[in-house]
C-alpha positions in Angstrom: 0.0 -0.1 0.0 1.3 3.5 -0.9 1.7 5.8 2.3 0.1 9.0 2.1 0.9 12.3 4.2 -2.2 14.2 6.1 -3.8 16.6 3.9 -2.3 19.5 5.8 1.1 18.2 5.6 0.7 17.7 1.7 -0.5 21.3 1.3 2.0 23.0 3.3 4.7 23.7 0.4 2.0 25.1 -1.7 0.8 27.3 1.2 4.3 28.6 1.8 4.9 29.3 -1.9 1.9 31.7 -1.9 3.8 34.4 0.0 3.1 36.7 -3.1 2.4 40.5 -3.2 -0.9 41.5 -1.4 -2.9 41.6 -4.8 -2.3 37.8 -5.2 -2.2 36.7 -1.4 -6.0 35.9 -1.2 -6.1 34.1 -4.5 -2.9 32.1 -3.5 -4.6 31.2 -0.1 -7.7 30.0 -2.0 -5.6 28.0 -4.2 -3.9 26.6 -1.3 -7.4 25.5 -0.1 -7.8 23.6 -3.2 -4.6 21.9 -2.8 -5.8 20.7 0.7 -8.9 19.5 -0.9 -7.3 17.6 -3.4 -4.6 16.1 -1.2 -7.2 14.7 0.9 -8.1 12.5 -1.9 -6.2 9.3 -2.6 -3.0 10.9 -4.6 0.0 8.6 -4.5 2.7 10.3 -2.2 5.5 10.1 -4.8 3.4 11.6 -7.2 2.4 14.4 -5.0 6.0 15.1 -4.2 6.9 15.3 -7.7 4.1 17.8 -8.1 4.9 19.9 -5.1 8.5 20.0 -6.2 7.7 21.3 -9.6 5.2 23.8 -8.2 7.9 25.3 -5.9 10.4 25.7 -8.4 8.1 27.5 -10.7 6.6 29.5 -8.3 10.1 30.7 -6.9 11.3 31.6 -10.6 7.9 33.5 -11.1 8.3 35.4 -7.8 11.8 36.4 -8.6 11.0 37.6 -12.0 8.2 39.7 -10.5 10.2 41.3 -8.0 12.9 42.2 -10.5 10.2 43.8 -12.6 8.8 45.7 -9.7 12.5 46.9 -8.8 13.0 47.9 -12.7 16.0 45.8 -13.3 14.1 43.0 -15.0 12.5 42.3 -18.3 9.1 43.6 -18.9 6.3 40.6 -18.6 5.6 39.1 -22.1 2.1 38.8 -23.2 0.7 35.3 -22.0 -0.4 32.7 -24.8 -3.9 32.6 -22.9 -6.0 34.7 -24.6 -7.8 35.7 -21.4 -4.6 37.4 -20.3 -3.1 38.5 -24.1 -4.1 42.2 -23.8 -1.2 44.6 -23.6 -2.7 45.9 -19.8 -2.0 42.5 -18.2 1.8 42.5 -19.4 2.1 46.2 -18.7 0.6 46.0 -15.0 3.3 44.1 -12.9 0.6 43.0 -10.3 -1.8 42.0 -13.0 1.1 40.1 -14.8 2.1 38.2 -11.7 -1.5 37.6 -10.8 -2.2 35.8 -14.3 1.1 34.0 -14.1 0.2 32.7 -10.6 -3.1 31.8 -11.7 -2.1 29.7 -14.6 0.7 27.9 -12.4 -1.9 26.9 -10.2 -4.4 25.9 -12.7 -1.8 23.8 -14.4 -1.0 22.2 -11.0 -4.5 21.6 -9.8 -5.2 19.8 -12.9 -2.2 17.6 -12.7 -3.4 16.7 -9.1 -6.8 15.8 -10.5 -5.2 13.6 -13.2 -3.2 11.9 -10.3 -6.1 10.9 -8.2 -6.5 7.2 -7.9 -10.0 5.8 -8.9 -11.9 4.2 -11.6 -12.2 6.4 -15.0 -15.5 7.9 -14.3 -14.6 9.1 -10.7 -11.2 10.5 -12.1 -13.2 12.2 -15.1 -15.7 13.7 -12.6 -13.0 15.1 -10.4 -11.3 16.5 -13.4 -14.5 18.1 -14.5 -15.4 19.7 -11.2 -11.7 21.0 -10.7 -11.6 22.4 -14.4 -14.9 24.4 -13.4 -13.7 25.6 -10.4 -10.3 26.7 -12.1 -12.1 28.3 -14.9 -14.7 30.3 -12.6 -11.7 31.9 -10.5 -9.6 33.2 -13.4 -8.7 36.8 -12.2 -10.0 38.0 -15.7 -13.6 37.2 -14.4 -13.4 39.8 -11.6 -13.7 43.5 -12.3 -11.2 44.5 -9.6 -8.6 42.1 -11.0 -9.0 42.7 -14.5 -7.0 45.6 -16.0 -8.6 45.6 -19.3 -12.0 46.0 -17.8 -10.5 48.5 -15.2 -8.8 50.9 -18.2 -12.1 50.8 -20.3 -14.0 52.0 -17.0 -11.7 54.8 -16.7 -11.4 55.8 -20.3 -15.3 55.8 -20.7 -15.6 57.5 -17.4 -17.7 54.5 -15.9 -20.1 54.2 -18.8 -18.7 50.7 -19.6 -19.7 49.7 -16.0 -23.3 50.9 -16.4 -23.6 49.2 -19.8 -22.4 46.0 -18.1 -24.8 46.1 -15.2 -27.8 46.8 -17.9 -26.6 43.6 -19.7 -26.5 41.8 -16.4 -30.1 42.8 -15.7 -31.3 42.1 -19.0 -29.7 38.5 -19.1 -31.2 38.0 -15.6 -34.7 38.7 -17.1 -33.8 36.2 -20.0 -32.4 33.5 -17.7 -29.2 32.9 -19.8 -25.9 34.8 -20.4 -26.3 36.4 -23.9 -23.8 34.9 -26.2 -24.9 37.1 -29.1 -27.1 40.1 -29.9 -30.2 38.4 -29.9 -32.3 41.5 -31.0 -30.6 41.2 -34.7 -32.2 37.8 -35.4 -35.5 36.5 -35.9 -36.9 33.2 -36.9 -38.3 33.1 -40.2 -36.9 36.7 -41.1 -33.2 36.1 -41.2 -32.7 32.6 -40.0 -34.8 29.6 -41.2 -35.6 31.3 -44.2 -35.6 28.6 -46.9 -39.0 28.7 -48.4 -41.6 26.3 -47.9 -44.8 25.2 -46.1 -46.0 23.2 -43.3 -48.1 20.1 -44.8 -49.0 18.3 -41.6 -48.9 18.9 -37.8 -49.6 16.7 -34.8 -49.1 17.4 -31.1 -45.2 16.7 -31.4 -44.0 18.1 -34.8 -44.7 20.0 -37.8 -43.8 18.6 -41.2 -42.3 21.4 -43.6 -42.0 20.6 -47.2 -39.7 22.9 -49.0 -40.1 24.5 -52.4 -38.2 23.2 -55.0 -35.2 25.3 -56.4 -34.7 23.1 -59.5 -37.0 22.1 -62.4 -36.2 18.4 -61.9 -36.3 16.6 -58.7 -35.3 13.3 -57.9 -38.1 10.7 -57.6 -37.5 9.6 -54.1 -38.0 12.2 -51.4 -35.7 13.2 -48.4 -36.9 13.4 -44.9 -34.7 15.2 -42.4 -35.3 14.2 -38.5 -33.2 16.9 -36.5 -32.7 16.5 -32.7 -35.9 17.3 -30.4 -33.4 18.5 -28.0 -32.7 21.5 -30.1 -34.7 23.6 -32.8 -34.1 22.2 -36.3 -33.1 25.6 -37.9 -29.5 24.5 -37.3 -29.8 23.0 -40.3 -31.4 26.3 -41.9 -29.6 29.2 -40.5 -28.6 31.4 -43.5 -29.0 30.7 -47.1 -25.1 30.2 -47.3 -24.8 27.7 -44.8 -28.1 25.8 -44.7 -27.9 22.1 -45.2 -31.6 22.4 -46.0 -31.0 24.6 -49.0 -28.0 22.9 -50.1 -30.0 19.7 -50.3 -33.0 21.2 -52.1 -30.3 22.7 -54.6 -29.2 19.2 -55.4 -32.7 18.3 -56.6 -34.0 16.5 -53.8 -37.5 17.2 -52.7 -37.0 17.6 -49.0 -39.1 17.4 -46.0 -38.2 18.3 -42.4 -39.6 17.5 -39.1 -40.1 20.6 -37.0 -40.2 19.3 -33.1 -42.7 21.1 -31.0 -41.2 23.0 -27.9 -43.1 20.9 -25.2 -45.1 22.8 -22.7 -47.2 21.4 -19.7 -49.7 19.8 -22.1 -47.0 17.3 -23.5 -45.3 16.6 -19.9 -46.6 12.9 -20.2 -45.0 12.1 -23.6 -43.0 9.0 -23.6 -39.9 7.8 -26.0 -42.8 5.4 -27.6 -45.0 8.6 -28.3 -41.8 10.2 -29.8 -41.0 7.5 -32.0 -44.7 6.6 -33.1 -46.0 10.1 -33.3 -42.6 11.7 -34.6 -40.6 9.9 -37.5 -42.8 6.9 -38.1 -45.8 9.3 -38.5 -43.6 11.5 -40.9 -42.6 8.8 -43.1 -46.1 7.7 -43.6 -47.0 11.3 -44.2 -44.2 11.8 -46.8 -45.1 8.5 -48.6 -48.7 9.5 -48.6 -47.7 13.1 -50.2 -45.4 12.0 -52.8 -46.4 8.3 -53.7 -43.0 7.3 -53.0 -42.6 3.7 -51.1 -39.2 4.6 -49.9 -37.5 7.5 -48.8 -34.0 9.0 -48.3 -33.6 9.9 -44.6 -31.3 11.8 -42.4 -31.1 12.2 -38.6 -28.8 14.5 -36.7 -27.5 13.6 -33.0 -30.3 12.5 -31.0 -32.5 12.9 -34.3 -30.4 10.1 -35.7 -31.0 7.8 -32.5 -34.9 8.6 -32.9 -34.8 7.9 -36.6 -32.9 4.8 -36.3 -35.1 3.4 -33.6 -38.1 4.1 -35.7 -36.6 2.2 -38.6 -36.0 -0.9 -36.5 -39.5 -0.7 -35.3 -40.9 -0.7 -38.6 -38.7 -3.3 -39.8 -40.0 -5.6 -36.8 -43.3 -4.9 -38.4 -42.1 -5.8 -41.9 -41.7 -2.4 -43.2 -38.4 -1.3 -44.9 -39.2 2.4 -45.9 -35.8 3.7 -46.3 -33.8 3.9 -49.3 -31.0 5.4 -47.4 -30.1 6.6 -44.0 -27.6 9.4 -43.3 -26.4 9.8 -39.5 -24.9 13.0 -38.5 -22.7 12.9 -35.2 -25.3 10.2 -33.9 -24.8 7.7 -31.2 -26.4 4.2 -31.6 -23.8 2.5 -29.3 -23.4 4.6 -26.0 -20.3 3.1 -24.4 -18.5 6.2 -25.1 -20.6 9.2 -24.8 -17.4 11.5 -24.2 -17.8 14.3 -21.3 -21.6 13.9 -20.9 -20.8 10.3 -19.1 -19.9 12.1 -16.1 -23.5 13.3 -15.6 -25.0 9.6 -15.7 -24.9 6.8 -13.1 -28.0 4.9 -11.4 -28.4 7.5 -8.6 -28.4 10.4 -11.1 -30.8 8.6 -13.4 -33.2 7.6 -10.2 -33.2 11.0 -9.2 -34.6 12.3 -12.6 -37.1 9.5 -12.6 -38.3 10.4 -9.3 -38.6 14.1 -10.1 -39.8 14.2 -13.6 -40.4 10.9 -14.9 -43.4 8.5 -14.7 -42.3 7.8 -11.0 -42.4 11.3 -9.8 -45.0 11.5 -6.6 -46.6 14.7 -8.1 -46.6 13.3 -11.7 -44.3 13.7 -14.7 -42.9 17.1 -15.4 -40.7 19.1 -18.1 -36.9 19.0 -18.0 -36.5 22.7 -18.7 -34.6 23.7 -21.7 -32.6 26.2 -20.0 -31.1 23.6 -17.7 -30.2 21.9 -20.9 -28.5 25.0 -22.4 -26.8 25.7 -19.0 -25.3 22.1 -19.0 -24.0 22.3 -22.6 -22.5 25.7 -21.9 -20.6 24.5 -19.0 -19.0 21.8 -21.2 -16.8 24.8 -22.5 -17.2 27.4 -19.9 -14.1 29.6 -21.2 -15.9 29.8 -24.7 -19.5 29.9 -23.9 -19.7 31.3 -20.2 -16.9 33.5 -18.8 -15.9 34.7 -22.2 -19.2 36.7 -22.3 -19.3 37.4 -18.5 -16.1 39.3 -19.1 -17.3 41.1 -22.2 -20.9 41.7 -21.4 -20.8 42.5 -17.9 -17.2 43.8 -16.9 -16.6 45.6 -20.2 -20.1 46.4 -21.2 -19.9 45.2 -24.8 -22.6 43.9 -26.6 -21.6 40.5 -28.1 -21.5 40.4 -32.1 -24.4 39.0 -34.1 -23.7 35.3 -34.6 -26.5 33.0 -36.1 -25.2 29.8 -34.4 -25.0 31.2 -31.1 -28.4 32.6 -31.5 -29.7 29.2 -32.2 -27.6 27.8 -29.3 -29.6 30.2 -26.8 -32.9 29.0 -28.3 -33.5 26.3 -26.1 -36.1 23.6 -25.8 -38.0 21.7 -23.1 -38.3 17.7 -23.1 -41.1 15.5 -21.6 -39.8 14.0 -18.3 -40.9 10.5 -19.1 -39.4 10.6 -22.8 -35.9 12.2 -21.4 -35.9 9.5 -18.5 -36.5 6.5 -20.6 -33.6 7.8 -23.1 -31.4 8.6 -20.0 -31.7 5.0 -18.8 -31.9 2.8 -21.5 -29.3 4.7 -23.9 -26.6 6.5 -21.8 -26.8 4.3 -18.4 -27.7 0.8 -19.9 -26.8 1.1 -23.5 -29.4 -1.2 -24.7 -30.0 0.1 -28.3 -27.0 -1.7 -29.6 -28.2 -5.0 -28.3 -30.9 -6.7 -30.8 -33.9 -7.5 -28.7 -32.9 -5.8 -25.9 -35.5 -2.8 -26.0 -39.2 -3.0 -26.7 -40.3 0.2 -28.3 -44.0 0.6 -29.6 -44.6 -2.9 -28.8 -41.6 -4.1 -31.1 -38.2 -5.6 -30.3 -35.6 -3.3 -31.4 -32.7 -4.7 -33.9 -31.0 -2.2 -35.8 -29.5 -4.7 -37.9 -32.7 -5.4 -39.3 -32.9 -2.2 -41.3 -32.3 -3.0 -44.9 -30.7 0.0 -46.1 -27.3 1.7 -46.9 -25.9 4.2 -44.3 -23.9 7.1 -44.7 -22.3 7.9 -41.1 -20.5 11.4 -40.3 -18.6 12.1 -37.1 -16.7 15.2 -36.4 -13.2 15.0 -35.2 -13.4 17.3 -32.3 -16.7 16.5 -31.2 -17.1 16.4 -27.3 -20.7 15.5 -27.2 -20.4 12.5 -29.8 -16.8 11.6 -29.9 -16.0 10.5 -33.6 -15.0 7.3 -32.3 -18.2 6.6 -30.9 -20.0 7.7 -34.3 -18.0 5.2 -35.9 -19.2 2.5 -33.4 -22.4 2.7 -35.4 -20.8 0.8 -38.2 -20.8 -2.7 -36.9 -24.6 -2.5 -35.6 -25.9 -1.7 -39.2 -26.4 -4.0 -42.4 -26.0 -3.3 -45.8 -23.7 -0.9 -47.5 -21.7 1.5 -45.3 -19.7 4.8 -45.6 -17.9 6.7 -42.9 -16.7 10.0 -43.4 -14.8 12.1 -40.8 -15.0 16.0 -40.7 -12.7 18.4 -39.0 -14.2 20.8 -35.9 -16.9 20.2 -33.4 -20.3 18.9 -32.9 -21.8 21.8 -34.7 -19.1 23.5 -36.5 -17.9 20.3 -38.5 -21.6 19.7 -39.6 -22.4 23.2 -40.8 -19.5 23.6 -43.1 -20.7 24.7 -46.7 -18.4 24.1 -49.4 -18.5 27.6 -50.7 -16.5 28.9 -47.6 -13.5 26.4 -48.3 -12.9 25.8 -44.7 -11.6 23.1 -42.7 -11.1 19.4 -44.2 -12.6 15.8 -44.2 -11.2 12.4 -44.1 -12.4 9.4 -46.4 -11.7 5.6 -46.3 -13.5 2.9 -48.3 -12.2 0.3 -45.7 -14.1 -0.2 -42.4 -11.8 -2.1 -39.8 -13.3 -2.9 -36.5 -11.7 -0.1 -34.8 -12.1 3.7 -35.5 -8.3 4.4 -35.1 -7.4 1.8 -37.7 -10.0 3.6 -39.9 -8.2 7.0 -39.4 -4.6 5.4 -40.0 -5.4 4.5 -43.7 -8.0 7.4 -44.2 -7.1 10.2 -46.6 -7.5 13.8 -45.8 -9.2 16.0 -48.4 -9.5 19.9 -48.4 -12.9 21.6 -47.8 -16.2 20.4 -46.6 -17.5 17.1 -46.5 -21.0 18.0 -48.1 -20.2 17.3 -51.7 -19.2 13.7 -50.8 -22.3 13.1 -49.2 -24.2 14.9 -52.3 -22.6 12.4 -54.5 -23.6 9.6 -52.5 -27.0 10.7 -51.7 -27.6 11.3 -55.7 -27.1 7.8 -56.1 -30.2 6.7 -54.0 -32.5 9.5 -55.4 -33.8 7.7 -58.4 -34.7 9.0 -61.7 -35.5 12.9 -62.2 -39.2 13.9 -62.6 -40.8 17.3 -62.7 -40.6 19.2 -59.4 -44.3 19.5 -58.1 -45.7 22.9 -58.5 -47.4 22.9 -55.3 -46.6 21.7 -52.0 -48.4 18.8 -49.9 -51.3 17.2 -51.7 -55.1 17.3 -51.8 -55.1 15.5 -48.4 -52.3 17.3 -47.0 -52.9 20.8 -47.8 -50.4 23.7 -46.7 -51.2 24.9 -43.1 -48.7 27.9 -43.0 -45.5 29.1 -44.4 -42.3 27.6 -43.1 -40.8 27.9 -40.8 -44.2 27.4 -39.0 -45.3 28.4 -35.6 -44.0 25.4 -33.6 -40.3 26.6 -33.9 -41.0 29.9 -32.6 -42.1 28.8 -29.3 -39.8 29.7 -26.7 -38.7 27.5 -23.7 
């Protein structure tokens, strides 16, 4: 057994090293308390001693350099590579420069200690996540008194920036979230979600939008999109130049899109079975009735891909094969690797959800509020999606620039408790979707391998919500011809990458070995967007070209209202 010192003794060298200028002393003391807390965990003594020695060495060097600068006989502080402290004001102020350097040193050391804690993988991941949250929140850049950039601006504007910052804070308190963009600039249907179309069907859960053709001829087989119900569909239709929906219509596909309703109290009892039967299964049958096509090309994005695949497996169990092809974008079918989200899921946390908003709740089912979901996802990247805006909006009094993607990101949606709890337990916790016959949905045993259609599976290389290796794990679960393409960037930016922008790259490989990393070793990187690769693949499944319909819908399914419809405009 490895011996360990008492927590107070372990932390002593760190406390001694915090004898810094008065402006830094309180911050150093707070960090010393953190070292004590981490030291109380199971950190091997030899590892702890190494971290302590490295910390003392770096702290001593930093303190000596700070003393020389304060005495005027040392080199001026150089701008730090961290963008939070990259402004010239940090380097020009010796105290601020020392504070930033101390913070970064302490942050690195805390994360090293977090990585050194003994325990199972999930426990270590949770400790690392919690420490990272604390480290990011305590950055001196987040506090007006410690941020020389914000202080300089306050002086230059004679306090006007502080007044504006307070107004931004009050506005955000009323909205219930930190503004990431100038939300006043955007309006759904006016300058986002503008591709022309009509709502041709609706039920309690979704509206079905048919988009107007942009070509004289269209493929005989229509295209159906199933976006995630956890967000609004117009991530696929932000602006004309970055719209996946418009791009698909331009390729000559008669395109239909599910626009999920933002659930209110009237829908709080809806279950996973309801979402499958009344969602994609109903949408598939409606598109078949409108177009007369027996089979459709289909696309599912994120949880929309999970929902679509489940629906197709249910239909397969009923002897129906309506899919001509299936495209899955950043989708989980095998939930063995759920990235950072795994730290939130265990039996006690799932039971808590079931007892508060699920079918077992004493007061009846409830809603998972969209604001809670949005906050959770934002804190997966706190510096980029939270503290960056706290500093800009509140400390500097700046209005964030307009950005369509961030406007969509803040347009959150609710989820019915029973539906969410079932998904959480059977997918994230028990990972049963990948096991043939393990799940019963809509009265049918689910087997993904029973879906008789070719699949195009896409993953994003820097995706922290659906790791690309987890997206690749769908390949052995599905039958028929399979294509896998890997795009650069993350969960959203990797998908929304129009060819005209000439950005990023993608990887292709016709070989599909068992392991994702083996696929990548022999994959070929190609510049630009993956969209043309998908368009060429989809063209092969579209069938012959026919005259584009002159009117949307059909005599049975007449237009209800223009796209984007009223469901997408409902706020959480």
